[in-house]
The first five atom37 places (N, CA, C, CB, O) and aatype in JSON, in Angstrom:
{
  "aatype": [12, 6, 16, 1, 0, 1, 10, 14, 6, 15, 10, 1, 14, 10, 13, 17, 3, 19, 6, 13, 1, 16, 10, 4, 14, 6, 1, 8, 5, 15, 13, 9, 4, 10, 1, 9, 9, 6, 8, 7, 3, 10, 3, 0, 10, 1, 17, 12, 19, 1, 18, 18, 7, 11, 14, 1, 10, 1, 5, 17, 10, 12, 0, 1, 1, 7, 1, 7, 19, 15, 14, 1, 0, 10, 2, 13, 17, 0, 12, 12, 10, 6, 9, 14, 0, 1, 16, 19, 2, 1, 17, 10, 1, 6, 1, 16, 6, 14, 14, 17, 14, 14, 11, 9, 3, 15, 16, 15, 1],
  "atom_mask": [
    [1, 1, 1, 1, 1],
    [1, 1, 1, 1, 1],
    [1, 1, 1, 1, 1],
    [1, 1, 1, 1, 1],
    [1, 1, 1, 1, 1],
    [1, 1, 1, 1, 1],
    [1, 1, 1, 1, 1],
    [1, 1, 1, 1, 1],
    [1, 1, 1, 1, 1],
    [1, 1, 1, 1, 1],
    [1, 1, 1, 1, 1],
    [1, 1, 1, 1, 1],
    [1, 1, 1, 1, 1],
    [1, 1, 1, 1, 1],
    [1, 1, 1, 1, 1],
    [1, 1, 1, 1, 1],
    [1, 1, 1, 1, 1],
    [1, 1, 1, 1, 1],
    [1, 1, 1, 1, 1],
    [1, 1, 1, 1, 1],
    [1, 1, 1, 1, 1],
    [1, 1, 1, 1, 1],
    [1, 1, 1, 1, 1],
    [1, 1, 1, 1, 1],
    [1, 1, 1, 1, 1],
    [1, 1, 1, 1, 1],
    [1, 1, 1, 1, 1],
    [1, 1, 1, 1, 1],
    [1, 1, 1, 1, 1],
    [1, 1, 1, 1, 1],
    [1, 1, 1, 1, 1],
    [1, 1, 1, 1, 1],
    [1, 1, 1, 1, 1],
    [1, 1, 1, 1, 1],
    [1, 1, 1, 1, 1],
    [1, 1, 1, 1, 1],
    [1, 1, 1, 1, 1],
    [1, 1, 1, 1, 1],
    [1, 1, 1, 1, 1],
    [1, 1, 1, 0, 1],
    [1, 1, 1, 1, 1],
    [1, 1, 1, 1, 1],
    [1, 1, 1, 1, 1],
    [1, 1, 1, 1, 1],
    [1, 1, 1, 1, 1],
    [1, 1, 1, 1, 1],
    [1, 1, 1, 1, 1],
    [1, 1, 1, 1, 1],
    [1, 1, 1, 1, 1],
    [1, 1, 1, 1, 1],
    [1, 1, 1, 1, 1],
    [1, 1, 1, 1, 1],
    [1, 1, 1, 0, 1],
    [1, 1, 1, 1, 1],
    [1, 1, 1, 1, 1],
    [1, 1, 1, 1, 1],
    [1, 1, 1, 1, 1],
    [1, 1, 1, 1, 1],
    [1, 1, 1, 1, 1],
    [1, 1, 1, 1, 1],
    [1, 1, 1, 1, 1],
    [1, 1, 1, 1, 1],
    [1, 1, 1, 1, 1],
    [1, 1, 1, 1, 1],
    [1, 1, 1, 1, 1],
    [1, 1, 1, 0, 1],
    [1, 1, 1, 1, 1],
    [1, 1, 1, 0, 1],
    [1, 1, 1, 1, 1],
    [1, 1, 1, 1, 1],
    [1, 1, 1, 1, 1],
    [1, 1, 1, 1, 1],
    [1, 1, 1, 1, 1],
    [1, 1, 1, 1, 1],
    [1, 1, 1, 1, 1],
    [1, 1, 1, 1, 1],
    [1, 1, 1, 1, 1],
    [1, 1, 1, 1, 1],
    [1, 1, 1, 1, 1],
    [1, 1, 1, 1, 1],
    [1, 1, 1, 1, 1],
    [1, 1, 1, 1, 1],
    [1, 1, 1, 1, 1],
    [1, 1, 1, 1, 1],
    [1, 1, 1, 1, 1],
    [1, 1, 1, 1, 1],
    [1, 1, 1, 1, 1],
    [1, 1, 1, 1, 1],
    [1, 1, 1, 1, 1],
    [1, 1, 1, 1, 1],
    [1, 1, 1, 1, 1],
    [1, 1, 1, 1, 1],
    [1, 1, 1, 1, 1],
    [1, 1, 1, 1, 1],
    [1, 1, 1, 1, 1],
    [1, 1, 1, 1, 1],
    [1, 1, 1, 1, 1],
    [1, 1, 1, 1, 1],
    [1, 1, 1, 1, 1],
    [1, 1, 1, 1, 1],
    [1, 1, 1, 1, 1],
    [1, 1, 1, 1, 1],
    [1, 1, 1, 1, 1],
    [1, 1, 1, 1, 1],
    [1, 1, 1, 1, 1],
    [1, 1, 1, 1, 1],
    [1, 1, 1, 1, 1],
    [1, 1, 1, 1, 1],
    [1, 1, 1, 1, 1]
  ],
  "atom_positions": [
    [[35.44, -22.74, 35.81], [36.11, -21.68, 35.08], [37.48, -22.19, 34.62], [36.26, -20.41, 35.96], [38.23, -22.76, 35.41]],
    [[37.79, -21.98, 33.37], [39.05, -22.44, 32.79], [40.14, -21.4, 33.05], [38.9, -22.71, 31.27], [39.97, -20.21, 32.76]],
    [[41.25, -21.86, 33.6], [42.38, -20.95, 33.77], [43.37, -21.22, 32.67], [43.04, -21.12, 35.17], [43.73, -22.36, 32.4]],
    [[43.8, -20.17, 32.04], [44.72, -20.29, 30.91], [46.14, -20.06, 31.39], [44.35, -19.28, 29.8], [46.42, -19.1, 32.11]],
    [[47.03, -20.95, 31.0], [48.43, -20.8, 31.35], [48.98, -19.54, 30.69], [49.26, -22.05, 30.93], [48.66, -19.23, 29.54]],
    [[49.8, -18.84, 31.43], [50.42, -17.63, 30.92], [51.92, -17.72, 31.06], [49.89, -16.39, 31.65], [52.45, -18.47, 31.88]],
    [[52.58, -16.95, 30.24], [54.03, -16.86, 30.35], [54.4, -15.97, 31.52], [54.66, -16.33, 29.03], [53.67, -15.01, 31.82]],
    [[55.5, -16.26, 32.19], [55.93, -15.37, 33.26], [56.32, -14.0, 32.71], [57.12, -15.99, 34.03], [56.85, -13.88, 31.6]],
    [[56.05, -12.99, 33.47], [56.34, -11.61, 33.07], [57.81, -11.41, 32.7], [55.95, -10.64, 34.19], [58.14, -10.57, 31.87]],
    [[58.68, -12.18, 33.31], [60.11, -12.04, 33.04], [60.47, -12.37, 31.59], [60.9, -12.95, 33.97], [61.55, -11.99, 31.12]],
    [[59.59, -13.06, 30.87], [59.85, -13.41, 29.47], [59.39, -12.32, 28.49], [59.15, -14.71, 29.13], [59.7, -12.4, 27.3]],
    [[58.68, -11.34, 28.98], [58.13, -10.28, 28.11], [59.17, -9.67, 27.16], [57.54, -9.19, 28.97], [58.85, -9.49, 25.98]],
    [[60.39, -9.35, 27.6], [61.35, -8.73, 26.68], [61.7, -9.6, 25.46], [62.62, -8.41, 27.42], [62.13, -9.07, 24.43]],
    [[61.52, -10.9, 25.56], [61.82, -11.79, 24.43], [60.76, -11.71, 23.34], [61.95, -13.21, 24.91], [61.0, -12.13, 22.21]],
    [[59.59, -11.19, 23.68], [58.45, -11.18, 22.75], [57.99, -9.76, 22.48], [57.29, -12.02, 23.31], [56.8, -9.44, 22.56]],
    [[58.96, -8.91, 22.16], [58.71, -7.48, 21.91], [57.83, -7.25, 20.69], [60.02, -6.75, 21.73], [57.2, -6.2, 20.57]],
    [[57.78, -8.22, 19.79], [57.12, -8.0, 18.5], [55.71, -8.58, 18.43], [57.95, -8.59, 17.42], [55.09, -8.55, 17.37]],
    [[55.21, -9.11, 19.53], [53.86, -9.68, 19.55], [53.13, -9.19, 20.8], [53.91, -11.24, 19.52], [53.74, -8.65, 21.72]],
    [[51.83, -9.39, 20.82], [51.02, -9.03, 21.99], [51.26, -10.09, 23.06], [49.49, -8.93, 21.61], [50.68, -11.17, 23.02]],
    [[52.12, -9.77, 24.02], [52.6, -10.73, 25.01], [51.48, -11.43, 25.76], [53.5, -10.03, 25.99], [51.53, -12.65, 25.97]],
    [[50.48, -10.69, 26.16], [49.41, -11.28, 26.99], [48.59, -12.32, 26.25], [48.49, -10.19, 27.49], [47.88, -13.11, 26.87]],
    [[48.67, -12.34, 24.91], [47.89, -13.32, 24.15], [48.63, -14.63, 23.93], [47.5, -12.74, 22.81], [48.05, -15.6, 23.45]],
    [[49.91, -14.67, 24.28], [50.69, -15.9, 24.09], [50.26, -16.96, 25.1], [52.2, -15.62, 24.23], [50.1, -16.68, 26.29]],
    [[50.07, -18.15, 24.6], [49.68, -19.29, 25.43], [50.76, -20.36, 25.29], [48.27, -19.84, 25.02], [51.04, -20.8, 24.17]],
    [[51.37, -20.79, 26.4], [52.43, -21.8, 26.31], [52.02, -23.08, 25.59], [52.91, -22.15, 27.68], [52.85, -23.74, 24.97]],
    [[50.77, -23.43, 25.65], [50.31, -24.66, 24.99], [50.08, -24.45, 23.49], [49.02, -25.15, 25.65], [50.55, -25.24, 22.68]],
    [[49.38, -23.41, 23.14], [49.06, -23.17, 21.73], [50.25, -22.65, 20.93], [47.93, -22.19, 21.62], [50.32, -22.88, 19.72]],
    [[51.16, -21.96, 21.57], [52.26, -21.31, 20.87], [53.61, -21.91, 21.24], [52.25, -19.83, 21.16], [54.62, -21.2, 21.25]],
    [[53.65, -23.19, 21.56], [54.88, -23.82, 22.02], [56.05, -23.62, 21.07], [54.64, -25.29, 22.23], [57.14, -23.24, 21.51]],
    [[55.86, -23.85, 19.79], [56.98, -23.74, 18.86], [57.55, -22.32, 18.84], [56.53, -24.13, 17.45], [58.76, -22.14, 18.93]],
    [[56.69, -21.34, 18.72], [57.14, -19.95, 18.7], [57.89, -19.6, 19.98], [55.94, -19.01, 18.5], [58.96, -19.0, 19.94]],
    [[57.32, -19.98, 21.11], [57.91, -19.66, 22.41], [59.26, -20.36, 22.58], [56.97, -20.06, 23.54], [60.24, -19.73, 22.98]],
    [[59.31, -21.65, 22.28], [60.55, -22.4, 22.45], [61.65, -21.9, 21.53], [60.32, -23.87, 22.21], [62.79, -21.75, 21.95]],
    [[61.31, -21.64, 20.28], [62.33, -21.12, 19.35], [62.9, -19.79, 19.84], [61.73, -20.94, 17.95], [64.11, -19.58, 19.78]],
    [[62.05, -18.92, 20.32], [62.5, -17.61, 20.78], [63.38, -17.75, 22.02], [61.3, -16.69, 21.08], [64.42, -17.1, 22.13]],
    [[62.96, -18.6, 22.95], [63.74, -18.79, 24.18], [65.08, -19.47, 23.87], [62.95, -19.61, 25.21], [66.11, -19.07, 24.4]],
    [[65.07, -20.48, 23.02], [66.3, -21.19, 22.68], [67.32, -20.25, 22.04], [66.01, -22.36, 21.73], [68.5, -20.31, 22.36]],
    [[66.87, -19.39, 21.17], [67.8, -18.51, 20.45], [68.15, -17.23, 21.2], [67.21, -18.15, 19.12], [69.24, -16.69, 21.01]],
    [[67.25, -16.73, 22.04], [67.47, -15.41, 22.64], [67.32, -15.36, 24.15], [66.53, -14.43, 22.04], [67.59, -14.33, 24.77]],
    [[66.9, -16.44, 24.76], [66.63, -16.43, 26.18], [67.87, -16.49, 27.06], [0.0, 0.0, 0.0], [68.91, -17.0, 26.65]],
    [[67.74, -15.96, 28.26], [68.81, -16.06, 29.24], [68.62, -17.35, 30.04], [68.83, -14.82, 30.18], [67.72, -18.14, 29.76]],
    [[69.47, -17.57, 31.01], [69.44, -18.8, 31.78], [68.11, -18.99, 32.49], [70.57, -18.82, 32.78], [67.6, -20.11, 32.56]],
    [[67.53, -17.92, 33.02], [66.24, -18.03, 33.7], [65.13, -18.44, 32.73], [65.87, -16.7, 34.38], [64.27, -19.24, 33.07]],
    [[65.15, -17.89, 31.52], [64.15, -18.24, 30.51], [64.29, -19.72, 30.12], [64.29, -17.33, 29.26], [63.29, -20.43, 29.98]],
    [[65.52, -20.16, 29.94], [65.76, -21.56, 29.59], [65.3, -22.48, 30.7], [67.24, -21.8, 29.29], [64.7, -23.53, 30.44]],
    [[65.57, -22.09, 31.93], [65.11, -22.91, 33.07], [63.59, -22.99, 33.1], [65.62, -22.33, 34.4], [63.03, -24.06, 33.34]],
    [[62.92, -21.86, 32.86], [61.46, -21.88, 32.84], [60.96, -22.84, 31.76], [60.89, -20.45, 32.6], [60.05, -23.64, 32.0]],
    [[61.55, -22.76, 30.58], [61.13, -23.6, 29.46], [61.26, -25.09, 29.81], [61.95, -23.28, 28.19], [60.34, -25.87, 29.57]],
    [[62.39, -25.47, 30.37], [62.6, -26.87, 30.73], [61.65, -27.29, 31.85], [64.07, -27.11, 31.16], [61.11, -28.4, 31.82]],
    [[61.44, -26.43, 32.82], [60.52, -26.75, 33.92], [59.08, -26.88, 33.41], [60.6, -25.66, 35.01], [58.35, -27.79, 33.81]],
    [[58.68, -25.96, 32.54], [57.28, -25.96, 32.07], [57.0, -27.13, 31.13], [56.96, -24.64, 31.35], [56.04, -27.87, 31.34]],
    [[57.83, -27.3, 30.12], [57.56, -28.32, 29.11], [58.16, -29.68, 29.47], [58.11, -27.88, 27.77], [57.61, -30.71, 29.08]],
    [[59.25, -29.7, 30.2], [59.92, -30.95, 30.54], [60.78, -31.45, 29.4], [0.0, 0.0, 0.0], [60.48, -31.22, 28.23]],
    [[61.86, -32.12, 29.74], [62.79, -32.6, 28.73], [62.16, -33.58, 27.73], [63.97, -33.25, 29.4], [62.44, -33.48, 26.54]],
    [[61.32, -34.52, 28.18], [60.73, -35.45, 27.19], [59.91, -34.72, 26.12], [59.86, -36.47, 27.9], [59.98, -35.04, 24.94]],
    [[59.12, -33.75, 26.55], [58.3, -33.01, 25.6], [59.15, -32.14, 24.69], [57.28, -32.14, 26.34], [58.86, -32.05, 23.5]],
    [[60.19, -31.5, 25.22], [61.08, -30.7, 24.39], [61.82, -31.58, 23.38], [62.1, -29.94, 25.27], [62.01, -31.18, 22.24]],
    [[62.21, -32.76, 23.81], [62.89, -33.7, 22.91], [61.96, -34.1, 21.76], [63.37, -34.96, 23.68], [62.35, -34.11, 20.59]],
    [[60.74, -34.43, 22.11], [59.74, -34.81, 21.1], [59.5, -33.66, 20.12], [58.41, -35.24, 21.77], [59.41, -33.88, 18.92]],
    [[59.39, -32.45, 20.63], [59.16, -31.27, 19.81], [60.33, -31.05, 18.85], [58.96, -30.02, 20.69], [60.13, -30.83, 17.65]],
    [[61.56, -31.12, 19.37], [62.74, -30.9, 18.54], [62.89, -32.0, 17.49], [64.0, -30.81, 19.4], [63.27, -31.72, 16.35]],
    [[62.6, -33.23, 17.87], [62.68, -34.35, 16.92], [61.64, -34.17, 15.81], [62.46, -35.71, 17.66], [61.95, -34.39, 14.64]],
    [[60.44, -33.78, 16.16], [59.38, -33.6, 15.16], [59.75, -32.49, 14.18], [58.04, -33.28, 15.85], [59.41, -32.57, 13.0]],
    [[60.43, -31.46, 14.65], [60.85, -30.33, 13.8], [62.13, -30.65, 13.03], [61.06, -29.08, 14.63], [62.48, -29.94, 12.09]],
    [[62.81, -31.7, 13.43], [64.11, -32.05, 12.84], [65.08, -30.88, 12.96], [63.94, -32.47, 11.37], [65.93, -30.65, 12.1]],
    [[64.93, -30.14, 14.08], [65.83, -29.03, 14.36], [65.57, -27.77, 13.56], [0.0, 0.0, 0.0], [66.31, -26.8, 13.71]],
    [[64.53, -27.75, 12.72], [64.26, -26.56, 11.9], [64.02, -25.33, 12.77], [63.05, -26.81, 10.99], [63.31, -25.39, 13.77]],
    [[64.63, -24.23, 12.37], [64.45, -22.97, 13.07], [65.45, -22.74, 14.18], [0.0, 0.0, 0.0], [65.51, -21.65, 14.74]],
    [[66.25, -23.75, 14.49], [67.23, -23.64, 15.56], [68.62, -23.55, 14.93], [67.14, -24.86, 16.55], [68.96, -24.33, 14.05]],
    [[69.41, -22.59, 15.39], [70.76, -22.43, 14.84], [71.58, -23.69, 15.12], [71.45, -21.19, 15.45], [71.33, -24.39, 16.09]],
    [[72.57, -23.97, 14.26], [73.4, -25.16, 14.48], [74.03, -25.22, 15.87], [74.48, -25.22, 13.44], [74.08, -26.29, 16.48]],
    [[74.5, -24.11, 16.36], [75.12, -24.09, 17.68], [74.12, -24.47, 18.78], [75.71, -22.7, 17.98], [74.4, -25.32, 19.62]],
    [[72.95, -23.83, 18.75], [71.92, -24.14, 19.75], [71.4, -25.57, 19.57], [70.76, -23.13, 19.64], [71.12, -26.26, 20.55]],
    [[71.28, -26.0, 18.33], [70.8, -27.35, 18.07], [71.74, -28.4, 18.66], [70.65, -27.58, 16.57], [71.28, -29.37, 19.27]],
    [[73.02, -28.21, 18.49], [73.98, -29.16, 19.07], [73.92, -29.17, 20.59], [75.4, -28.83, 18.61], [74.02, -30.23, 21.21]],
    [[73.77, -28.01, 21.18], [73.65, -27.93, 22.64], [72.41, -28.67, 23.13], [73.61, -26.46, 23.1], [72.49, -29.5, 24.03]],
    [[71.25, -28.35, 22.52], [70.01, -28.97, 22.98], [69.94, -30.45, 22.65], [68.83, -28.26, 22.37], [69.31, -31.22, 23.38]],
    [[70.58, -30.86, 21.59], [70.64, -32.29, 21.28], [71.38, -33.02, 22.4], [71.34, -32.53, 19.92], [70.98, -34.1, 22.82]],
    [[72.46, -32.42, 22.87], [73.2, -33.02, 23.97], [72.34, -33.05, 25.24], [74.53, -32.25, 24.21], [72.28, -34.06, 25.94]],
    [[71.68, -31.94, 25.54], [70.85, -31.83, 26.74], [69.66, -32.8, 26.72], [70.35, -30.4, 26.91], [69.25, -33.32, 27.75]],
    [[69.13, -33.03, 25.52], [67.93, -33.85, 25.38], [68.24, -35.27, 24.9], [66.97, -33.19, 24.43], [67.33, -36.05, 24.58]],
    [[69.53, -35.59, 24.85], [69.98, -36.93, 24.48], [69.52, -37.37, 23.09], [69.5, -37.93, 25.51], [69.01, -38.47, 22.9]],
    [[69.7, -36.47, 22.14], [69.46, -36.78, 20.74], [70.82, -37.11, 20.13], [68.74, -35.57, 19.97], [71.75, -36.31, 20.26]],
    [[70.96, -38.25, 19.48], [72.26, -38.64, 18.95], [72.86, -37.6, 18.0], [72.14, -39.97, 18.24], [72.16, -37.0, 17.2]],
    [[74.17, -37.42, 18.12], [74.89, -36.46, 17.28], [74.72, -36.79, 15.8], [76.38, -36.42, 17.64], [74.61, -35.89, 14.97]],
    [[74.69, -38.07, 15.45], [74.53, -38.44, 14.04], [73.17, -37.97, 13.5], [74.67, -39.97, 13.87], [73.05, -37.63, 12.32]],
    [[72.16, -37.97, 14.35], [70.84, -37.48, 13.93], [70.89, -35.99, 13.66], [69.78, -37.78, 15.01], [70.38, -35.52, 12.64]],
    [[71.51, -35.25, 14.55], [71.63, -33.8, 14.38], [72.47, -33.48, 13.15], [72.25, -33.14, 15.63], [72.12, -32.58, 12.38]],
    [[73.55, -34.19, 12.95], [74.39, -33.97, 11.77], [73.61, -34.22, 10.48], [75.63, -34.88, 11.81], [73.78, -33.49, 9.51]],
    [[72.76, -35.22, 10.48], [71.92, -35.5, 9.3], [70.95, -34.34, 9.06], [71.14, -36.82, 9.48], [70.78, -33.89, 7.93]],
    [[70.32, -33.86, 10.13], [69.4, -32.72, 9.99], [70.12, -31.51, 9.41], [68.77, -32.36, 11.36], [69.6, -30.82, 8.54]],
    [[71.32, -31.26, 9.9], [72.07, -30.09, 9.43], [72.48, -30.25, 7.97], [73.32, -29.88, 10.29], [72.46, -29.27, 7.22]],
    [[72.83, -31.46, 7.56], [73.18, -31.69, 6.14], [71.96, -31.53, 5.24], [73.77, -33.1, 5.96], [72.1, -31.11, 4.09]],
    [[70.79, -31.84, 5.74], [69.56, -31.76, 4.94], [69.05, -30.33, 4.77], [68.47, -32.6, 5.59], [68.21, -30.07, 3.91]],
    [[69.54, -29.41, 5.55], [69.07, -28.02, 5.45], [69.44, -27.45, 4.09], [69.67, -27.15, 6.58], [70.54, -27.66, 3.59]],
    [[68.5, -26.73, 3.51], [68.74, -26.12, 2.2], [69.27, -24.71, 2.31], [67.47, -26.12, 1.39], [69.98, -24.24, 1.42]],
    [[68.95, -24.02, 3.4], [69.43, -22.66, 3.56], [70.8, -22.68, 4.24], [68.43, -21.81, 4.39], [71.05, -23.54, 5.08]],
    [[71.68, -21.75, 3.88], [72.98, -21.7, 4.54], [72.81, -21.28, 6.0], [73.93, -20.74, 3.81], [71.87, -20.55, 6.32]],
    [[73.69, -21.72, 6.89], [73.55, -21.38, 8.3], [73.93, -19.93, 8.61], [74.4, -22.29, 9.12], [73.78, -19.49, 9.75]],
    [[74.41, -19.18, 7.61], [74.75, -17.77, 7.81], [74.32, -17.0, 6.56], [76.29, -17.6, 8.07], [74.12, -17.59, 5.5]],
    [[74.16, -15.68, 6.69], [73.74, -14.88, 5.53], [74.85, -14.88, 4.46], [73.41, -13.41, 5.95], [76.03, -15.01, 4.8]],
    [[74.48, -14.74, 3.2], [75.51, -14.71, 2.15], [76.41, -13.49, 2.32], [74.85, -14.69, 0.74], [75.98, -12.43, 2.79]],
    [[77.65, -13.64, 1.92], [78.62, -12.55, 2.0], [78.27, -11.51, 0.93], [80.08, -13.08, 1.82], [77.99, -11.86, -0.22]],
    [[78.31, -10.27, 1.31], [78.04, -9.18, 0.37], [79.37, -8.72, -0.2], [77.28, -8.0, 1.05], [80.29, -8.36, 0.53]],
    [[79.46, -8.74, -1.52], [80.69, -8.34, -2.2], [80.6, -6.85, -2.5], [80.91, -9.18, -3.52], [79.83, -6.43, -3.37]],
    [[81.37, -6.06, -1.78], [81.3, -4.6, -1.96], [81.99, -4.14, -3.24], [81.94, -3.9, -0.76], [81.82, -2.99, -3.64]],
    [[82.77, -5.01, -3.91], [83.45, -4.6, -5.12], [82.57, -4.7, -6.36], [84.68, -5.44, -5.31], [82.94, -4.21, -7.42]],
    [[81.41, -5.33, -6.24], [80.56, -5.53, -7.42], [79.57, -4.39, -7.63], [79.8, -6.84, -7.28], [78.66, -4.51, -8.45]],
    [[79.73, -3.3, -6.93], [78.81, -2.17, -7.1], [79.18, -1.28, -8.22], [78.75, -1.37, -5.87], [78.5, -0.29, -8.48]]
  ]
}
């Protein structure tokens, strides 16, 4: 009988917008990691590092070139996963979308 890995119940609040019980740490790694990196607390981050391990997280982040991760979180995780700062800076320069929403000009109405 195949046992399927499940997310710990403590992570449920991070995934309010999906059917939590259907999430699989292996099949949905990118979605899970992005959500935990951007919104998780210290316990969630610890679970992520324990489950996936730093080498796998480093490989995942390198393959994504940091896409989907805010600049602040990206710099933190690059340091934690020993990704050179020059690499992260290059990824950030290559991004086409601004790192913040455009300013709304209330005088143009």
